[in-house]
C-alpha positions as MATLAB code, in Angstrom:
seq = 'XXXXXXXXXXXXXXXXXXXXXXXXXXXXXXXXXXXXXXXXXXXXXXXXXXXXXXXXXXXXXXXXXXXXXXXXXXXXXXXXXXXXX';
ca = [
       2.345   95.483   35.368;
      -0.924   95.119   33.535;
      -4.310   94.629   35.075;
      -5.121   91.439   33.156;
      -5.377   88.099   34.964;
      -5.313   84.800   33.154;
      -8.267   82.537   33.909;
      -6.032   79.680   35.073;
      -4.464   81.988   37.689;
      -7.831   82.932   39.170;
      -8.661   80.848   42.248;
     -12.356   81.807   42.320;
     -14.685   79.362   40.639;
     -17.200   80.839   38.222;
     -20.543   81.589   39.810;
     -23.192   79.063   38.881;
     -26.571   80.134   37.690;
     -29.412   80.032   40.193;
     -31.184   77.402   38.092;
     -28.181   75.084   38.135;
     -27.761   75.518   41.888;
     -31.452   74.714   42.446;
     -31.124   71.600   40.256;
     -28.143   70.467   42.334;
     -30.121   71.003   45.541;
     -33.126   69.119   44.152;
     -30.869   66.235   43.074;
     -29.292   66.118   46.515;
     -32.711   66.200   48.227;
     -33.994   63.416   45.949;
     -30.874   61.338   46.640;
     -31.296   61.812   50.397;
     -34.931   60.696   50.201;
     -34.120   57.592   48.162;
     -30.836   56.395   49.650;
     -30.934   57.541   53.251;
     -27.636   56.298   54.678;
     -24.545   55.515   52.642;
     -20.980   54.471   53.409;
     -18.138   53.438   51.133;
     -19.193   49.779   51.335;
     -22.990   49.732   51.639;
     -26.093   51.848   51.499;
     -29.615   51.655   52.862;
     -32.564   52.425   50.620;
     -35.420   54.269   52.286;
     -39.072   53.279   51.968;
     -39.494   56.073   49.418;
     -36.491   54.674   47.535;
     -38.007   51.183   47.487;
     -41.269   52.588   46.100;
     -39.349   54.560   43.472;
     -37.372   51.455   42.484;
     -40.552   49.378   42.137;
     -42.025   51.977   39.783;
     -38.800   52.075   37.748;
     -38.863   48.295   37.400;
     -42.496   48.446   36.242;
     -41.550   51.066   33.639;
     -38.782   48.789   32.334;
     -41.202   45.875   32.040;
     -43.641   48.067   30.097;
     -40.894   49.455   27.848;
     -39.713   45.919   27.023;
     -43.296   44.847   26.285;
     -43.730   47.845   23.964;
     -40.523   46.978   22.084;
     -41.669   43.368   21.700;
     -45.076   44.492   20.411;
     -43.445   46.714   17.801;
     -41.041   43.958   16.785;
     -43.929   41.499   16.324;
     -45.872   44.034   14.280;
     -42.880   44.641   12.019;
     -42.200   40.938   11.484;
     -45.772   40.183   10.344;
     -46.926   41.431    6.919;
     -49.635   44.059    7.041;
     -52.834   42.546    5.547;
     -53.909   45.956    4.206;
     -50.671   46.459    2.317;
     -50.167   44.898   -1.078;
     -46.913   44.964   -2.949;
     -47.078   46.130   -6.552;
     -45.653   43.509   -8.902;
];
């Protein structure tokens, strides 16, 4: 028998890089700070999570306002621009 093993036959998962593992841990820590308790039917947002959500909502309001400002600017002709006839 040969010494080669097919990848699908190997039961060991590939080792993750340290950076990816740290990102997973940071994501899990962030989730725990924001959500707190969770079950299959409901979850409780922590005070930190409520603060985070409020900031996210404010960012959405600002992003929508920026899009509207650009749309208004594009719909009005620029007074400094003249079209060559």
